[in-house]
C-alpha positions, 0 to 999 in steps of 0.5 A, spaced: 693 672 217 693 666 213 686 662 212 689 656 215 691 660 221 684 663 222 681 656 221 685 654 227 683 660 231 676 658 230 677 651 231 680 652 238 675 658 240 669 653 239 672 647 241 672 640 239 665 638 239 663 644 235 668 644 229 665 645 222 668 643 216 674 647 212 671 652 208 675 656 202 673 661 197 672 659 190 678 662 186 681 661 179 688 657 179 691 663 177 689 667 183 691 661 188 698 661 184 699 669 185 697 669 192 701 663 194 708 665 196 711 658 193 708 654 188 712 648 186 712 641 183 714 636 188 714 628 190 712 626 196 716 621 199 715 620 206 710 622 212 709 623 219 704 626 224 707 630 230 702 630 236 702 637 239 698 636 245 696 629 247 689 632 250 687 635 243 687 628 239 687 630 231 690 637 233 697 635 230 701 637 224 702 632 218 709 633 216 711 630 209 718 629 206 718 632 199 723 632 193 723 639 189 722 637 182 721 644 179 719 651 182 714 656 179 714 661 184 718 663 190 725 662 187 728 666 193 724 663 198 725 656 197 731 655 201 732 647 200 725 646 202 725 638 204 718 638 208 711 640 207 707 642 213 699 641 214 694 641 219 692 633 221 685 634 221 681 636 214 676 640 218 681 645 219 683 645 212 689 639 213 691 636 206 692 628 205 697 627 200 699 620 197 706 618 195 707 621 188 708 628 185 704 634 186 703 641 184 704 644 191 702 651 193 702 655 200 705 660 205 712 660 209 710 660 216 715 660 222 715 652 222 716 652 215 712 651 208 705 650 210 699 648 205 692 647 206 686 645 202 685 652 200 691 652 196 692 650 189 694 643 190 693 637 185 696 631 183 701 632 177 698 627 173 691 630 173 693 637 170 692 638 163 698 640 158 695 647 158 695 648 165 702 646 166 704 651 160 700 656 164 704 654 171 711 655 167 709 661 162 703 665 164 701 665 171 707 669 174 706 674 168 699 675 170 699 676 177 699 684 175 692 683 173 686 682 176 681 676 175 674 679 176 668 674 177 662 677 174 655 674 177 650 679 173 651 681 166 653 685 162 660 684 164 665 689 161 672 691 164 672 697 168 679 698 167 685 695 162 687 691 168 681 686 169 680 679 166 672 678 166 670 671 169 663 669 168 664 661 169 665 662 176 660 656 178 666 651 176 672 654 179 672 650 186 673 644 187 677 642 181 673 639 175 678 636 170 676 638 163 673 645 165 675 650 160 675 656 166 681 652 169 685 652 163 685 659 162 690 664 164 690 672 164 696 675 162 698 682 161 699 684 153 705 688 150 700 694 150 699 694 157 692 691 157 690 684 161 686 679 157 685 672 157 690 668 153 688 664 147 691 657 145 690 659 138 694 665 138 701 665 139 704 670 144 708 675 141 716 676 143 714 681 148 708 677 151 714 671 153 715 671 161 722 672 164 721 666 170 727 669 174 724 674 180 727 680 182 
């Protein structure tokens, strides 16, 4: 069950007067990428609100009209997506977008492509060159790795599938320029996982085939 669905059920169970703010667990951008069904660069061109129940103000659905520019994940699920859905209220993780280009990630629900505040969503022009390269060439490859957040030192990987993350306090919300948000955990040609270093040119075996089976 998605975080958005859980938040909606919680909202309905406690009633309008007792609603709490949306709460999202911290996550590295790559983790958010890997847990999303679709990740894309898209331009928001329109917006409308569908009121699902007149007796529950604010419980509507925002529908954004979009133009897909580039797809990073979910190539087989994109199916000519032209709309993005989100909850109207931010208290149940609804997302407010302006007209313009965004990095959007989310899940496929019965009503369509659904996004929430807990997904990886950023204005495209706020992403650094390194982050854009990670989206195109590294995150998908690293989805077979695990990013492990270490709170107590010493921090040593217990298996070759781990990338250790110690700078966990700056994960969420997004902070421009924070190095942890620029990093990518990739699987190397020897089978181990490790943080990609910009100064080290990946070998031919470390390049990514962006196509999906």
